[in-house]
N, C-alpha and C positions, 0 to 999 in steps of 0.2 A: 067901266068908265076909263080906267088907266090904259087898258089895251086899246080902246077906241082913240084916245088922245095920242098915244104913241103911234098908232097907225096913221092918223091924220098928219102928224109931224113927219113921219118917215116917207109918206107918199109925196108930201110937199117938197121934201129934200131929195126925192127919188132914190131912197135907200130901201132895200128889202126889209119888210117888217120883221122877218125872222131874225135879223141881226140884232135888233133892239130887244126882242123878247127872249133871246137865247134859245130859239126853237131850232131843232135840227133841220138842216137843208141838205139834200142829197141829189147830186147830178151824176148820171151815168152816161158815158159816151161809149157806145158799143160794148164790147166785153173786155176792153183793155184799159179803161180809165174811169175813175170815179173821184168826185170831189165831195168832201163832207165838210160842212161848217157847223159851228155851234158846239164843238168838242171842248171839254174841259181837260180831259187827259186820255192818254193811250194806255189801256189796260193790258193789252197783249200785242206783240208784233213778231211774227215769223214770216218766212217767205210764202207760207200757205194760209195764214190767218191773221187778221188785224181786228182788234176790238177797241172801240172808242166809247167813252162815257161822256155824257153831257147832262145838263139839268133836266132830270126826269126821263132819260132815255139811254139806251145802249145800242150801238150799231156794230154789227159783225160783218166783215167782208172776207170771203174765203175764195181761194183760187190757187194759182201756181206762179212761182217766180215774181211775187209781189214785192214792190219797193214803195217806200213813202217818199214823197217829194214835197217841198214847200210847206212844211208845218210851221205855221205862225198864226197868232191871233185867233186860235180856235178853228183854223181852216187847214185842211190837208188834201193833197192829191195822192191817190193810190194808182200805181201803174202795174200791169201784169196781166195774167190770164184770169180774169174774174169770173167765177162760176156761180157764187151765191152771195146775196146781200140780204141781211135781215135787220129789222128794227124792232126793239121791244121797249115797252114803257117800264120805267122803274116802279116797283111796288111801293105803295104808300103805307 
């Protein structure tokens, strides 16, 4: 019920429902750019691996010469040579 109500409100306001429900959203542009939203914290950051954690999930982005740009409000842009992206659900 709550999810349906939030969905109705977000569609009416033209916001993505993922934003209100804190669901992960991942957008990949080629092999050089990725946008991740719904992140609560960065668990690991090197030039070859970035790991994010959100509510009930973990996202791992691997590659070479990776940098983080524009991290704010749970959204981040990753640039570099991206080779692998994986998403895993948190165990309950």
